[in-house]
C-alpha positions in Angstrom: -15.6 3.9 -6.7 -13.7 0.4 -7.8 -13.7 0.5 -12.3 -11.0 -2.2 -13.7 -10.4 -2.8 -17.5 -10.7 -6.7 -19.6 -9.6 -7.4 -22.5 -7.5 -10.1 -24.8 -4.3 -8.6 -25.3 -3.5 -5.5 -27.9 -6.6 -3.8 -27.1 -5.1 -0.9 -25.7 -6.2 -1.5 -21.7 -2.6 -0.6 -20.6 -2.9 3.2 -23.2 -6.8 4.4 -22.2 -6.5 3.5 -18.4 -3.4 6.0 -18.5 -5.6 7.8 -20.4 -8.4 7.9 -18.1 -6.4 7.9 -14.7 -5.0 11.4 -15.9 -8.9 12.6 -17.4 -10.6 11.8 -14.0 -7.6 13.3 -11.8 -8.4 16.3 -14.0 -11.7 16.4 -13.1 -10.6 16.9 -9.0 -10.7 12.9 -8.6 -8.7 11.0 -6.6 -7.1 8.2 -8.2 -5.2 4.8 -7.8 -4.1 3.1 -10.7 -3.2 -0.5 -10.2 -2.6 -3.7 -12.0 -2.7 -7.4 -12.2 -1.0 -8.8 -11.1 2.0 -7.2 -10.4 1.0 -3.2 -8.7 3.0 -4.3 -5.3 7.1 -5.7 -4.7 5.6 -9.1 -4.0 3.0 -8.7 -6.8 5.8 -7.4 -9.2 7.4 -10.7 -8.0 4.8 -13.4 -8.9 4.0 -11.4 -11.8 7.9 -11.9 -13.6 6.7 -15.7 -12.6 4.1 -15.8 -14.1 4.8 -14.5 -17.1 8.2 -15.7 -17.3 8.2 -18.0 -21.0 11.0 -19.9 -19.6 8.4 -21.8 -18.0 5.8 -24.8 -18.0 3.2 -23.7 -15.2 0.3 -26.0 -15.0 -3.4 -23.6 -15.5 -4.1 -24.7 -11.3 -0.4 -22.2 -10.4 -2.0 -19.7 -12.3 -4.6 -19.7 -10.6 -3.0 -19.8 -7.2 -0.1 -18.0 -8.3 -2.7 -14.9 -9.3 -4.4 -15.0 -6.6 -2.0 -14.5 -4.3 -0.6 -11.5 -5.9 -4.3 -10.1 -5.8 -4.5 -10.3 -2.0 -1.4 -8.6 -1.6 -2.7 -5.2 -4.2 -6.1 -5.8 -1.9 -4.9 -5.1 1.3 -2.5 -3.6 0.4 -3.4 -0.7 -1.7 -7.3 -0.9 -3.4 -8.7 -1.6 0.0 -7.3 1.1 1.9 -8.1 3.6 -1.8 -12.0 2.4 -1.7 -11.6 3.0 2.6 -9.9 6.6 2.1 -13.1 7.5 -0.9 -10.2 7.3 -3.1 -11.4 6.0 -6.8 -9.5 2.7 -8.4 -8.6 1.7 -11.7 -7.6 -1.8 -12.1 -5.9 -3.2 -15.6 -7.4 -5.9 -15.0 -8.7 -8.4 -11.8 -10.8 -10.8 -11.5 -12.1 -11.2 -14.8 -8.9 -12.3 -16.3 -8.8 -15.1 -14.2 -12.4 -16.9 -15.1 -11.7 -15.7 -19.3 -7.8 -17.0 -19.4 -8.1 -20.1 -16.8 -12.0 -20.8 -17.2 -12.9 -20.2 -20.1 -9.0 -20.8 -21.7 -7.8 -23.5 -20.1 -10.7 -25.5 -18.8 -10.6 -24.9 -14.9 -14.2 -24.8 -13.6 -16.0 -21.7 -12.7 -16.7 -22.7 -9.0 -13.3 -23.2 -7.9 -11.8 -19.9 -9.2 -15.1 -18.2 -7.8 -13.5 -20.0 -4.3 -10.2 -18.7 -5.0 -10.5 -15.4 -5.7 -13.1 -14.7 -3.2 -10.8 -15.9 -1.1 -8.1 -13.6 -2.3 -10.6 -10.5 -2.8 -12.6 -10.7 0.0 -15.6 -11.2 -2.0 -15.1 -7.6 -3.3 -16.2 -7.1 -7.3 -15.7 -3.8 -9.1 -18.7 -1.2 -9.8 -17.5 -1.0 -13.0 -15.8 -3.3 -16.0 -15.1 -2.2 -19.2 -14.5 -4.6 -21.0 -12.3 -4.3 -24.4 -13.5 -6.2 -27.3 -11.3 -7.1 -30.0 -10.6 -10.1 -32.4 -7.7 -12.1 -31.3 -5.9 -11.5 -33.7 -5.6 -7.8 -34.8 -5.0 -7.9 -30.9 -2.2 -9.7 -31.2 -1.5 -8.3 -34.2 -1.3 -5.6 -32.9 1.4 -6.0 -29.9 4.1 -7.3 -32.1 6.6 -8.4 -29.8 9.6 -9.9 -30.5 9.9 -11.7 -27.4 6.3 -12.6 -25.8 5.9 -13.6 -22.8 4.1 -16.7 -21.8 0.6 -15.9 -21.8 0.8 -14.3 -25.2 2.8 -17.0 -27.1 -0.5 -19.3 -26.6 -1.9 -20.2 -29.9 -4.9 -18.7 -31.2 -7.5 -21.4 -30.2 -6.8 -20.3 -26.5 -6.8 -16.7 -27.2 -10.7 -16.8 -28.8 -11.7 -19.2 -25.7 -10.8 -15.9 -23.7 -12.8 -13.7 -26.1 -16.0 -15.9 -25.4 -14.8 -16.1 -21.8 -15.0 -12.6 -21.5 -17.8 -12.0 -23.8 -19.7 -14.4 -22.0 -18.8 -12.7 -18.5 -20.4 -9.3 -19.5 -23.3 -10.8 -21.5 -24.3 -12.7 -17.1 -23.0 -9.1 -15.4 -24.8 -5.6 -15.3 -21.4 -4.1 -14.3 -20.4 -4.8 -17.5 -19.7 -2.0 -20.7 -18.4 -3.5 -23.8 -16.2 -1.1 -25.8 -15.6 -1.8 -30.0 -12.0 -1.8 -29.3 -10.9 -2.0 -33.0 -11.9 1.7 -33.0 -9.7 4.0 -33.3 -8.5 5.2 -29.9 -10.2 8.8 -29.0 -13.3 6.7 -30.0 -12.7 4.4 -27.6 -11.8 6.8 -24.7 -15.1 9.2 -25.5 -17.4 5.5 -24.9 -15.3 4.8 -22.1 -15.3 8.2 -20.4 -19.2 8.6 -20.9 -19.7 5.3 -19.2 -17.4 6.6 -16.9 -19.0 9.1 -15.8 -22.7 8.0 -16.4 -21.5 5.3 -13.9 -20.0 8.7 -11.2 
C-alpha cells in the first residue's frame, strides 16, 4: 500500500509521519518512510535548490525540479519497495504539486498532470491523508526565524494552496481530510482509524 500525507505548512505532517511509521512497524508491517522533494541523494540536492530562499525560481522551473526529484525517488525507492510488498509512507507527493504549483502558482492542472505522470508513470497513492488547518495557524506553528522560499510566500498564496487541497479532496475517493487543529493525539487516532480501515 502507498500512503501519502499532505497539507499546508505547519499541519504536523512530518511529526505524524514519524509516529505513523513507528505504529505500523509495531503492527508487523515492513514500512518505507520517504518525503518530497528529497528522500534520495539526488533528491536532497534538488530539495535544497527548490527551497533556497536566496533564489527567485519560475513556477514552471519549480514543477520540473520537484518532478525530477520525484522521478528519482520513485525509481530508486518507492517502486522497488512496493514491488517487495512494503508499505510506503510519503510526506507529500503529486497532490502537493497540484496544490502549490497549480492552485498556488496558477499553472494549468492538465500541464501538471502530464509532468507528474512522466515522473511517476501514473502511480497514484492508495490513500491520501490531508491534514487541514487554517493557514495563519499553520504558519504561526512553524515559528521559523529563517523561512524557506515557499514558507515566506504571503497568506493569499497559502490560502489558495489550502483551497486547492480541499478541491482535490472533493474530487477523489482516496482522500481522507483530517482537522489538524485537534490535539496531536486526536489527529493520530483519526489517522490510525483511516489507515487500519484501508489496510
